[in-house]
N, C-alpha and C positions, 0 to 999 in steps of 0.2 A: 504494500500500500504506500504509494509515493505521495509525499507532502508537497503541495504547491510551493513554488519558490517564495521565500520571505521577501516582503516588500512593505515598508522600507526597512533598511538595516536598523537593528535595535541598538541605539546608542545610550550612553549613560544619561543623557538629557531626556530621552524618551522614557527610560525607566523611572526617572525622578518625577516626570509629569504624570506617571501612573500611580504615584504615591507609594512606590516600593523603594525600600532602602537597598544599598549595594549588597548587604548581607542577604537580604531576601532574594535578590536577583541571583546571587550565587547559589542559593538553595534551589531555585527554579532550574538553573543549568544542571545541577546534580540530579534532580528528579528526571529531567527529560534526556539527559545525556547529550544535549545539543542546545543551541540557541533557540528560543521560541520565535515564532513569527508574531506579527502585530496582533492577530486575533487571539493567539494563545496568551500573549502578554496581557491583553485586556481581560481575558478570563481570570488569570491569576490575580490581577490587580483588584478586581471587584470581589472575588471570593476570599482573598486574603485581606480585604479592607477591615478596619475595626468594626464597621457596621455589620458585616456578614460573619466574620470569624471570631469576634470577641477575644482577640489574641492578647489583650492586656488584662482582661477580666476573667477569662475562663478558669484560671487557677483558683480564683477566690469564689466564683459562683458555686463551686462544688461544696461549699460550706453550708449551703441552704438545705434544710430538711425538705424532702420532696415526696415523702411517702406517708400514707395513712390508709386505713381500711377502705375509706370512701374515695380514694384517689384512683381513677381509672387510667389516666395518662398524665405523667409529669412533664417536666421540661424536655425538649428534644423534638417535639412535633410542632405543627403550626399553632396549636393552642393547647391549653391544659383542659383536662376533663375530670369532673367529679360526679359521683353517683348521688342523685337526689331522691332516689326511691321510686317505687311504682314503675320500674322499667325505664326511667328517664335519667339523663345526665345533663349537667350544665357544662358548656364549653366556653372558655373565656381566655382573653389575653389583652395586654396593654402594650402599645407601641408608641414610638416617638416619630414626629415629623417636624423637628425643630428647625433645622437649617433651611429646608424648603419654605417653611412658613415665614421665616424672617425675610427671605429673598422675595417671595411672591405670596403674600399672606392668604389670599383667597384660595388659589389652587393648591398651595402647600397644605393648608388645613383640610380642604375638601378631599384631596387624594390620600391624606392620612386616614380619614374616615373610610374611604373606599378600600384601602389596604387592610385595615383591621377587620372590616366586614368579611373580606375574602379569607383571612386567616381562620375565621370561625366557620363559615359555611363550607369551606373545603373539607372540614372534619365531618360534615353531614348534619350540621346543626342549623336550624333556622334562627337567624339573629333576632333577638327580642328586645335588646336595649343597648344604648351607647352612653358612655360617660366621657367627660373631657376634664383634663387637669391642665390649666393654662397659667403660665407665669409671664408677666409682662414687665417692662422696665418702669422707671420712675414716671409717674403721670406727667411730670413737667418736661420730659424728654420730647423733642420735636417729632419723633417717629411713633410714639406710643399710641396715640389716638388712631393713626392710620393702621397700625398693626392690630389693635383690638377690633376695629371695624372689619378689617379684611378677614381675620381669623374666625370671628363669630359668624360672619356671613358665609364663609366657606363651609364651616361645620354644619350650620343650619341648612344651607342650600343643598348640600349632598345628602345629609341624613333625612331631611324632609322629603326630598324627591325619591329617595330609595324606599321610603316608607318604614323606617326603623326609628323608634322614639329615642330621643336624647333625654335621659331622665335625671341626670345628676352630674356633679363634678365640682371643680374648684376654680377660682380665679383670684390671683394675688398679684401684687405689684412690688418691685424692688429695683433699685438702680443697678444691681448686679446683672440684671437681665436686659439692660439697655441695648447691648450689641448682640444679643443672642437670646431670643425668647424661647420658651418651651411650650410645645403643643403636643401633649400626650393624650391619646384616645384609647378608650377601653371598649371592647364589645363583648357581649354575653349572648350566647345562643342556647337553645335546648334541642336535644336529639334523643332518639331512642338508644338505649344502651347497646342494643344488638345491631345498630346501624352507624357506628363510628368508623370513619374512613381515615386512612393513614397514607403517608407519602413514601411508600416503599415499593420501588419498581421491582417487578419479578416476572418470570415467564418468558423464556427466550422466544423471540418472534412476535411477542405481543406488540400491538401498535401503540405508538406514542401520538397522542392527539392534542392539537392546539384548538382552543375555542375562546371566543370573546371578540374584543375589538381588534382591529388591524394594528400592526406594529408601525410606529413612526419613529421619528428621531428625538422625541421628547424624553427627557430624563436620562440620557446617556451619561454614564459616570455619576449618577446620583448617589450610589452607595459610597463611591470614593469621596465625593464632595462632602457627604455626611460624616466622613472620618477625618476631617481636617478643620483647623480653626479658621475663623473668618479674618479678613483683613480689609483694607480700604477698597480692594478689588471685588468685594462681595457682589455688587450689582451685576458684574459681568457673568455671574453664575446662573442667571435666569434660565438659560437653555437647559440646565440640569433639573429644573422643576417640571414635574409631570403635569399633564392636563387631564382632568377627570370628567367622566360622563355618567352621572348617577342613574340615568334611565337605562343605559346599557348594563350597568351593574345589577339593576333590578331584574332584567331579563336573564342575566347570568346566574343570579341566585336561583330563580325559578327553574331554569333549565338544568342546573346541576342537581338540585334537590329532586327533580323529576327523574333524571337519569339514575340517581342513586337508588331509586326504588326498583330498578330493573336488574340489579345484581350483576352488572357487567363491568364495573370499575374495579381495577386492581389497585391502583394508586392514583392520588390526585394532589396537586400542589398549585398554589397560586403563584403568579409571576409578580413578585413584589420587588424588593431591592435587588438589583442586578438581573431582573427580568428573566429571559429565557435561560440565561446562564445558571442562575441560582436554582431555578425550579428543576432543570434537567439534572444538574449535578447532585442536588440534594436527594432527589428521588432515587437516582442510581446508587448513591453512596449508602443510603439507608437500607436499600435492598441488596447491597453487595453485587450489583449488576453493572453492565455497560449499556451504553445507548449510542445508536447511530442516528444522526439527524440530517435530513436533506433540506437545507435552508432555502432552496428554490421554492419549496412548498409553503413556506410561512406567509400567511396573508399580510400584505404590506399596504400601508397608507400613503407612502411617498415613493416616488420613482428613484432609481439609482442607488438604493441602500446597499451598503457593503455588508459582508459577513460580520465584520467588527461591530457595525451599528446594529445589525439584527440581534446579535447575541447580547449586547449591552443596553439596548433600549429598555426603558422603564415605562413604556406606554401602559396605561391603566386598563382595568377590566379584562384581564386575560388569565386563562387557566391552562395548565398542562396536565394531562392525565394519561395513564396507561390503561388500556381496555383489554378484556379477554379477546383473543384472536377470533375473528369471525363475527364479532358483535359491532363492528364499525357502522353497519347500516342502521342499526337501532339508534345508536348515538347520533348519527348525522340527522336522522329524522327528527329527533328531539330538538337539536340545535337549530335546524331549519325552521321548525315550528315557532321557535322564539326569536327568529330573525337574527341569529348570531353567525358570524364567520367561523368556520371550522375547517380543519384539514388534518389528514394523517401526515405527520411530518417526520416520522422515524419509527424505529423498532428497538426493542430491548434485546441486548446481546449478553453473552456470558464472558466477554473479554475483560471486563473491568475498566474499559477505556471509553472516553467520549470521542467519537469520530464525527466531524462535521464536513459535509459535502456541499459544494456550491458550483454550479455550472460545470459539472462533470469532474471537478477536482476536489481532493481532500484539502481543506483549508485549516484544519486543526485536528490533532490526534494526541490526546493527553490522557494519562491515567486518572481515573475518577477520585480514588481515595486520597492521594496527596493534595489534590486541589481542594476537595470539599472537606475532608476530615483531618488533614495533617498540616494545616497552616501553622505558622510559628506561634508558640505560646510563650509569652514573656512574663518573667517574674521581675517586674520593674521595681526600682528602688522606691522606698516610701519613707515618709517621716510623719510622726504623729502631730496632730494639731496642738498648739500650746494649751495647757490646762487653764481653764478659767476658775476664778475664785468665787465660791458661792457668796451671795450678797444677802445679808439679813434685812428683811423688810422692817421699816418703821414708819411712823406717820410723818417723818421728815419728807417722805416722798409725795405726800399729799399736797402738791403745789396748786391744785384746783379743788374746789368743792367736788365731792364724789359725783354729784348730779351732772356737773359740767364735764367731768372726766368721762362718764359713761356716754354722754351724748357725742363727745368728740370721738370716742372709740367706735361707737355703733355707726357713725357716719364716715369713718376712715375708709380708704380704698380697699383694704383687706377685709374689713368686717361689714361694709355696706351691703345692702341688698343687691344681688346679682340678677334681679328680675329682668333688667334691660337685656341681659344675655339670654336667659332661658325662655323668655317669651318669644324669642326668634326661633326657637327650636320647637318642633312638634313633639311634645312629650306625651301626648295621649293617643297617637296613631297606634293601631293594632288593638286598642281597647282594653289592655291588660295592666295599665299603669295604676297602681293602687296608692302609692305615696309619691307625690310630685316633687320636683326640685325645691330645695329650701329647708329640708329637715336634716336629720343625722344621716339617713340613708334613703335612697329611693327603693321602692318596692314594686316589683312587677309580678303579676299573677302567673303561675304556671297554668297555661291556657286550659280551660275546661275543668279546673280543679279549685279547691279552696286552699291551696298552698301557694306560697310566694317565695321569690328570691329577693333578698335585701342586698343592695349594691352600694358601694361607696368608694371614693378615692381620697387618699389622705397623705399628707406630708407637711412637716413644719421645717422649711429649709433653714430658718435662723437657728433652730436647735442643732441641726446637722452641721452648721458652720461653727457653732460654739463648741460642740462636742459630738463628732461624727458617730461614735459608738452609741451614745445615749440618744442622739437624734434618730438613728436607725431603729433602735428599740421603740422609741416613741411613735414613729410612723406606723409601725405594725400594731402597737397597742391601741392607738387612736382608731385605726381601722376596725380592730376587734370591738372597741366600745361602740362605734357608730352602728355596727350591725346588731350588737346586743341590745342597744337602746330601742330597737324596733320590736324585739322579741325573737330575733333570728339566732339560730345556732351557727356561729361562724364555721365555714368549711375550709376555705383555702384562699390564697392570695395569688395575684399576678403582680408584676412590678415593672417599673420603667426607671432605670438608674441613670440619671442625668448628671454629668460631671464635666469638668474642664479637661485639660490635656493630661493624660496619664503619664506623659513623659516628664512631668514635673513631680518630684517626690511628695510635695505637700498635697497635691491633688490626688495622687495615688494613695496617700495616707487617708484622705477623706473617703475615697471609694472603699478601701479595705475596712476602715472603721465602721462605716455605715452598713456594709454587708454583714460584718460580724455581729453588730448590734441587732440587725434585722433577724439574722439567723437565730440568735439567742431568744428573741421574743417569739419567733415562730415555734421553736421547740417548746418553750414554756407554756404557750397557749394552745399547743397541738393544732397548729394553723399553718399547714405546709405551703410551700411555693410550688405552683404547678406550671407556670409559664412566665415569660418576661422578656425584657429587651434592655440592652445597654446602649446608651447614647453618650459618647465621649467627645472631646474636643469642642465642647460648648463654651467657646470664649472668642473674644475679638481682640486682636493686637495684645495678647497676653493677659487680658482681663477676664477672669473666669466667672461663670455664674456661681450662685450659692450651690453647694452640694444638695441635690434634690432627688432623693430616691422615692419617687411616687409609688404608693401602694394601692392596688385595686382589690378590694375584698368582696367575697361572695358568701352569703349565709342563707340558710333555709328556715322559713317560717312554716311549720307544719299545719297551723290553723290560722288563717287570716282573721278569724273572729277574735283571736287573742292578740293581734298586732296592736302596737301602740305607736304614737307619734309624739311630736314635741308640743302639740296643741292640747290644752285641757279644754274640756267641753262644758264645764260647769263651775260655778263660783264656790267659794268656801271649802276648797280642797286644801289639805295641809301639804306644804312643800317640805320634803325630806331630802337632806343632803347626805350622800354616801361617800366615804373616803376621807383620807387624811387631809387636813387643811393647815398648812404651815405658812401660807401667804407667800409663795415663791414668785418673786418678781423678776429675777435675773433672766435675761433674754426674752422677756415677755413683751406682748404688744403694748401693755401699759408703759413699760420702760421706753419702748420705741416711740410711740405716738405722743404720749403725754410729756415725757422727760427728754426725748430726743437722744436716748442712750441705747447702745446695743451691747453693753458689756454684761458680765456676770455669767455664771454657769447656768445651763438650762435646768429645768426641774428634773429631778431623778425619777426613773421609772422602776417601780417595785413590781417585778413580773408576777411574783406570788400573789401580791395584793390585787393586781390586775385580774388575774384569773379568778381569785376568790370573790372579788366584788362583782365581776361580770356574771359568774355562774349564779350568784345570789340574785342579781337583777332578773336573770332568765327565769329562775324559780318563782319569783314574785309576780312576774308578768303572767306566767303560766297559771298561777293561782288566782289571777283576776284582781289582784290588789293594786295594780298600777294603772292610773288613768292617763298619765302622760309621763314621758321620760326624755331626758336630754343629757348627753355626755358633756362634761366641762372641758373646754380646750382654750382656744384663743380668747383672751379677755376675761377668763375666769367666771366666777359665780354671777356677777352682775350682768355680764353680757349674755350668759345662758338664760337668766330670768327674763331679760329684755326680749330675747329672741322668742321665748315661749309666749310672752305676753302678745307680741306682734302676731304670732301664728294663731293665737287663740282669739284675738280681738277682745281681750279681757285683761284687766290689770292684776297687780299683786303687791303685797307688802312684804318686804324682806327685812328680817331682823339681823342685827349684828351683835354677837355676844359681847358682853362687857369685858371679858377677860382676854380678848385677842390682842396680841402685841401691836398689830397694825391693821387699822380699818381698811386702808388701801390694799394691803396684802390679802385680807379676808375677801374683799369684794372683787379684786382684779388679779389675784395671784393665780398662777397656772399649774398648781399641783396636779399630778396625774392620777389616773385611776378613779376618777370621781364621776358621779351621776347625780342628777337632780330629778326626784320623783314627785309627781302630784298624786296624793293618796286621799281617799275619803276618810272622814273621822273614824269610822268604825274599823278601818283597816290599819290605822296607825299603830295601835298597840301590838297586834300580832306581827306586823312587819318589823317593828323595832325589837321585839322579842326574838324573832327569827334572825335578825341581824346580829344580835348579841351572841346567840348560839353559834352562828357561823363565823364569828370573829370579824365581822364587818362593822366599821365605825359608822354610825348613823345618828342624825339629830334633826329635829324640827327647826326650820330656818325661816318659815314664812307661811303665808296663806294667800289664796287666789281670790280675786273679786274686784269690782270697781272698774273705773275707767282710767286708772293711772298706775304707774309704777312708783312705789315709795321705797326709798333707800333709807332705812333707819328713821331719823327724825328730820331729814332734809325735805325741802319743798318737793311735792309730788311732780312727776313728769307725766303729763297727759299722754295717752296713746297717740293722739293726733300729732303732738310734737315729736314723740319718739319715732313714729312712722315717717314723718316728713324728713327728719334727719337721716334715718336709715335708708330710705328709698330715693333720696334726692341727689346723692353725689354722682352716681354713675350716669344717669340720664343727663344731668347737667354737664358733666365732663364731656360726654360724647356729643351733646348738642353744640358745644363750643367748637367742635371740629367743623361743623357746617358753616360757622361764621368766619373761619380762617380763610 
């Protein structure tokens, strides 16, 4: 089998342009026993990119616990799979589209949604929910409004058109994201347990089939671009951002799910980062097989495309699958019914090699395993973050009346209402959304049943910056609490680990610290990691983002009749606070927003207390004693009560014990492992007694009712004033964009 002549000659400059180091190129020479041609070099460059190979993080990702009796599929496939009973599974994953969204916010965010949808339905699951975790720069930065507008429009435009509800997420602002925003998207689907599909090519002679949109030149080298830091030349990278078509994606979902019912699919993989290259190599590698492709058969959107462009294109809405031999006609009939381009473009072999033909010549011939599964794995130097000193709270920090401090916090960019965002998303399509955006977790009904999935995304980057290990623990623990607060039993997490350049020891130390903290929390809470994504080089001109290991949690509610939310439905309920209250203000939002400080160690996470308190809350919800529940996080107790008042449309009076060392710490401290429960009078005594028996600290701290929030003996805050402040900032900020 003769290889077509190499053109052009591979020079050190061309190697560098492909993001490969001289040492990596020497490794390629050793694998091939010769110099690669340009097509082969392009294949190695994308498959060995940080985005596809995880070469800087793989060593540390193995620290995550990934198994549990309910885990059907852990990391290593398109998405994770957990058993939810009654013959069904939940399929879910979170991924990043950070670099593309900064360069071209609408298409970058939209295609991020499209890509994560494909990761889920390629496993045989119908997508039922989307969530997004968004991090933008300082609101005063000249690009921030433009980026917020484009990203939100892109997520809403794609998700709404494809008909999958966007039910929850986060949106925060910090100057560290000025040059590199984060757009992480999570998708959750439901499948039959006996109908889960995998990406393992097998069966010599089985056809390899391409289906979906035609291939164009958009997105070429997107994976490589996502594995490099930004610079002043960022705008020139627009051609590496893909263009999405949600209507084609909808057709692709329906066609694939219909074909999956015919039992003719051997393996299936979406064409995401690195397009046809990654999908073909990953299927072949997982199945221990080889593949031969005829690139002349690939449906093309543009004339004159080269093999290099065909293999590296990241055009959207495309899938690659291996079918049982002889079943091609059935598949083609389904695809034609849905108006999709399709073609048999190759065959499975037993050679262990990827052979590409074009115009009668072999244009690439490389071994599959070293390209897909044997990329370099680096043990990069790391250094720990400097330890911060805990700060004892006192009333010296009360520079404002607590009433004013609460209003400033509740109207700040991080804590203000995100209604402006989620009202642009169709969060009710499909008719199974039970809890809408704005609470601790979204809840979607398992269709046709009285059971539900609770879903949440969580991370506190300022904690991770202050103490990566503790911040990683806290991200997982908060995810656990948000699910528990609805009455859900937490099952598993996906994650998206967003960091700066791993080539800098300080950043590598942050990555390792966060992973180890997350792993410790997952083990303690029996809350495994089943899927995830790593996004590195999130920095511009050497300025890195805050370490941001976003966590996406999934939990199961067995009876939606026992579900609770953050809104109480009646007056004169007793507010019961669970958990230790030391008034921890270091690294808190109060510290940042009210005092303009970012020092101090973050609040410690007691994993034994987290589990004990969470399991206690679940038992009380199951017993019917809890009318509303909210976990305490950013802004502490006062913000939690304010959010519950706003959700309820009803006020509350909050007591402050006379013996607390700091009223500001009591109201705004961010001690972990805490919940606020609303309980009827007749349930208070049995709940407090049960708490004492379980070793859970619990106390009465207030009562619901009226039309205002009262903090101790300060002037009441009417709900109208509270709502105006809470809901005013983001619409006002975005309206200003139209005036510029």
